[in-house]
MIPA-531417 format. One record per residue (C-alpha): x, y, z. Coordinates in nm, 2 decimals, padded with zeros to 4 digits. Example, Ala and Ser with C-alpha at 12.3 -4.5 7.8 and 13.67 -1.06 7.14 Angstrom:
<pts>
       px       py       pz
    01.23   -00.45    00.78
    01.37   -00.11    00.71
</pts>
This chain:
<pts>
       px       py       pz
    11.46    02.05    16.36
    11.62    01.86    16.07
    11.40    02.04    15.83
    11.51    02.38    15.97
    11.87    02.29    15.95
    11.84    02.17    15.60
    11.68    02.50    15.49
    11.96    02.70    15.67
    12.22    02.50    15.48
    12.05    02.56    15.15
    12.04    02.93    15.23
    12.41    02.92    15.32
    12.49    02.76    14.98
    12.29    03.03    14.80
    12.47    03.31    14.98
    12.81    03.15    14.91
    12.72    03.10    14.54
    12.60    03.46    14.52
    12.93    03.58    14.67
    13.13    03.38    14.43
    12.94    03.52    14.13
    13.00    03.87    14.25
    13.38    03.81    14.30
    13.39    03.65    13.95
    13.22    03.94    13.79
    13.47    04.19    13.96
    13.77    03.98    13.84
    13.63    03.97    13.48
    13.60    04.35    13.48
    13.95    04.40    13.61
    14.10    04.16    13.36
    13.90    04.32    13.07
    14.02    04.66    13.16
    14.38    04.53    13.18
    14.36    04.37    12.84
    14.19    04.67    12.67
    14.48    04.89    12.79
    14.74    04.63    12.70
    14.60    04.56    12.35
    14.58    04.93    12.26
    14.72    04.98    11.91
    15.08    05.09    11.91
    15.01    05.36    11.66
    14.77    05.52    11.90
    15.07    05.63    12.11
    15.22    05.78    11.80
    14.89    05.95    11.72
    14.88    06.10    12.07
    15.23    06.22    12.04
    15.15    06.39    11.71
    14.84    06.55    11.86
    15.05    06.68    12.14
    15.29    06.83    11.89
    15.00    06.99    11.69
    14.87    07.13    12.02
    15.21    07.28    12.09
    15.23    07.44    11.75
    14.87    07.58    11.79
    14.96    07.72    12.13
    15.28    07.88    11.99
    15.07    08.04    11.71
    14.82    08.17    11.96
    15.10    08.32    12.17
    15.25    08.52    11.88
    15.24    08.89    11.89
    15.12    09.03    11.55
    15.18    09.36    11.37
    14.90    09.49    11.15
    15.01    09.57    10.79
    14.88    09.91    10.68
    14.70    09.92    10.35
    14.93    09.96    10.05
    15.24    09.89    10.27
    15.51    09.65    10.16
    15.67    09.42    10.42
    16.02    09.29    10.47
    15.99    08.92    10.44
    16.29    08.72    10.30
    16.23    08.41    10.09
    16.55    08.23    10.02
    16.60    08.00    09.72
    16.83    07.70    09.67
    16.87    07.44    09.40
    17.16    07.21    09.49
    17.31    07.16    09.84
    17.62    06.98    09.71
    17.96    07.04    09.57
    17.94    07.16    09.21
    18.05    06.91    08.94
    18.41    06.94    08.83
    18.45    07.17    08.52
    18.10    07.32    08.57
    18.04    07.66    08.42
    18.01    07.97    08.64
    17.63    07.97    08.58
    17.60    07.61    08.69
    17.82    07.66    08.99
    17.59    07.94    09.11
    17.32    07.68    09.17
    17.53    07.48    09.41
    17.59    07.55    09.78
    17.82    07.31    09.96
    17.66    07.14    10.27
    17.91    07.29    10.52
    17.83    07.64    10.39
    17.46    07.56    10.40
    17.49    07.46    10.77
    17.68    07.78    10.85
    17.40    07.98    10.68
    17.13    07.79    10.89
    17.33    07.88    11.21
    17.35    08.24    11.10
    16.97    08.25    11.03
    16.90    08.12    11.38
    17.16    08.34    11.55
    17.01    08.65    11.39
    16.67    08.56    11.53
    16.50    08.46    11.21
    16.24    08.18    11.23
    16.20    07.98    10.90
    15.83    07.91    10.83
    15.62    07.74    10.56
    15.50    07.94    10.26
    15.14    07.85    10.36
    15.20    08.04    10.68
    15.33    08.34    10.49
    15.03    08.33    10.26
    14.80    08.31    10.56
    14.96    08.60    10.74
    14.97    08.83    10.43
    14.61    08.74    10.34
    14.50    08.84    10.69
    14.71    09.16    10.67
    14.93    09.08    10.97
    15.29    08.96    11.04
    15.44    08.81    11.35
    15.65    09.05    11.56
    15.91    08.77    11.55
    16.13    08.79    11.23
    16.03    08.52    10.99
    16.16    08.40    10.65
    16.12    08.10    10.42
    16.37    07.85    10.28
    16.27    07.72    09.94
    16.43    07.44    09.73
    16.34    07.41    09.36
    16.33    07.10    09.13
    16.32    06.82    09.40
    16.69    06.73    09.36
    16.81    06.42    09.55
    17.08    06.62    09.73
    16.80    06.79    09.92
    16.73    06.46    10.09
    17.10    06.35    10.13
    17.26    06.68    10.22
    17.01    06.95    10.32
    16.75    06.74    10.50
    16.99    06.61    10.77
    17.10    06.97    10.85
    16.74    07.09    10.86
    16.64    06.81    11.09
    16.94    06.88    11.32
    16.83    07.24    11.38
    16.45    07.16    11.35
    16.41    07.41    11.07
    16.11    07.43    10.84
    16.16    07.43    10.46
    15.96    07.42    10.13
    16.03    07.20    09.83
    15.89    07.25    09.48
    15.85    06.94    09.27
    15.84    06.89    08.89
    15.58    06.61    08.87
    15.69    06.48    08.53
    16.06    06.46    08.60
    16.22    06.17    08.78
    16.52    05.94    08.80
    16.82    05.89    09.03
    16.90    06.26    09.06
    16.56    06.35    09.19
    16.35    06.27    09.50
    16.15    05.95    09.47
    15.78    05.94    09.56
    15.86    05.76    09.88
    16.11    06.03    09.98
    15.86    06.31    09.90
    15.59    06.13    10.11
    15.84    06.09    10.40
    15.94    06.46    10.39
    15.58    06.57    10.37
    15.49    06.36    10.68
    15.79    06.49    10.88
    15.62    06.82    10.98
    15.93    07.01    10.87
    15.88    07.02    10.49
    15.60    07.16    10.29
    15.56    07.05    09.93
    15.46    07.28    09.64
    15.44    07.27    09.26
    15.71    07.35    09.01
    15.49    07.24    08.71
    15.52    06.91    08.52
    15.81    06.96    08.29
    15.96    07.29    08.40
    15.88    07.49    08.09
    15.93    07.86    08.03
    15.56    07.94    08.09
    15.58    08.28    07.92
    15.70    08.12    07.60
    15.45    07.83    07.55
    15.09    07.83    07.44
    14.84    07.94    07.69
    14.65    07.60    07.70
    14.99    07.42    07.75
    15.08    07.66    08.04
    14.74    07.60    08.20
    14.79    07.22    08.17
    15.13    07.25    08.33
    14.99    07.45    08.62
    14.67    07.25    08.68
    14.79    06.89    08.63
    15.10    06.93    08.85
    14.88    07.07    09.13
    14.62    06.79    09.10
    14.89    06.52    09.09
    15.05    06.64    09.42
    14.71    06.69    09.59
    14.60    06.34    09.50
    14.94    06.19    09.60
    14.98    06.38    09.93
    14.61    06.42    10.01
    14.64    06.79    10.09
    14.59    07.13    09.94
    14.87    07.25    09.72
    14.85    07.63    09.72
    15.20    07.76    09.61
    15.37    07.75    09.28
    15.74    07.82    09.21
    15.76    07.97    08.85
    16.01    07.77    08.64
    16.32    07.99    08.57
    16.13    08.26    08.76
    15.95    08.35    08.44
    15.61    08.51    08.47
    15.39    08.79    08.34
    15.05    08.92    08.42
    14.88    08.66    08.20
    15.07    08.38    08.37
    14.97    08.51    08.71
    14.61    08.51    08.60
    14.64    08.15    08.48
    14.81    08.05    08.80
    14.53    08.19    09.01
    14.27    08.02    08.77
    14.46    07.69    08.82
    14.39    07.70    09.19
    14.70    07.85    09.34
    14.71    08.12    09.61
    15.07    08.23    09.56
    15.35    08.23    09.31
    15.73    08.26    09.37
    15.96    08.46    09.14
    16.34    08.54    09.13
    16.41    08.90    09.19
    16.68    08.92    09.46
    16.44    09.12    09.67
    16.28    09.07    10.01
    16.01    09.35    10.02
    15.68    09.18    09.95
    15.34    09.33    09.84
    15.07    09.17    10.05
    14.82    09.26    09.78
    15.00    09.05    09.52
    15.07    08.70    09.65
    15.12    08.57    09.29
    15.44    08.77    09.27
    15.63    08.69    09.59
    16.00    08.78    09.56
    16.28    08.54    09.63
    16.65    08.57    09.68
    16.87    08.31    09.51
    17.15    08.20    09.74
    17.48    08.15    09.55
    17.83    08.06    09.68
    17.99    08.35    09.85
    17.67    08.55    09.92
    17.67    08.68    10.27
    17.29    08.64    10.32
    17.25    08.82    10.65
    17.45    09.12    10.53
    17.26    09.12    10.20
    16.93    09.12    10.40
    17.05    09.40    10.62
    17.13    09.61    10.31
    16.79    09.54    10.15
    16.60    09.63    10.47
    16.80    09.95    10.52
    16.78    10.05    10.16
    16.40    10.06    10.15
</pts>
């Protein structure tokens, strides 16, 4: 009898020990799961938010209605150009003043663009559309800023952020100083999702008036610098002074660009010649919307 009771007690201890082990294992799994969730890197949430935004943009692109461009047909696609969003220096010449648009006037223009149902896009999007021979049914345009002036960051950028408007900046990679964007600012703008960076050569030369090997160096090395710095493809060049010819266009393509931007006060684009995309320089007093209407109707 005692022997039987002893064996039963031993079995009871074993059962109790087994139950305690099972409970302990369950607790460990629950705690491990809790700590894994709690210790998740903070930047993972930011990554997920960014992925959500990317998905929204992709969905928006998929939902667009497109118009097929007929072969040989030109398309109305305005590309606006700015240099300084600031008050012109006191005593500046008429030519110099033409490169300045005051911030208040710039904001009025952005409001007019939105109110007239234009959607500002990146140049890379325009290049993609024209390369595929299509355009969105929605009216699109591009806002471009040459030289990388600091007042883009201090004056234009807050307005563009306010209205969530995309823009494109063209950087001279050899020029710097207090009047120009710093590398940190360029990187910040690039990462914002609202600014696309392109090349404006190294030193802003008149490409049509320098030796061919010098021009090719300006085109190639500026692109390579920006690609290394930003870790992304740089496909668009803004010709300094808007100067170009057929040979410069050939060199631009050879240097690895897909598109080149000129100055022609025109908005009708030839999809078959992306290395000669026309731009409209915005100067003080220009009624941009009315000017675009005249260009479109005058075709």
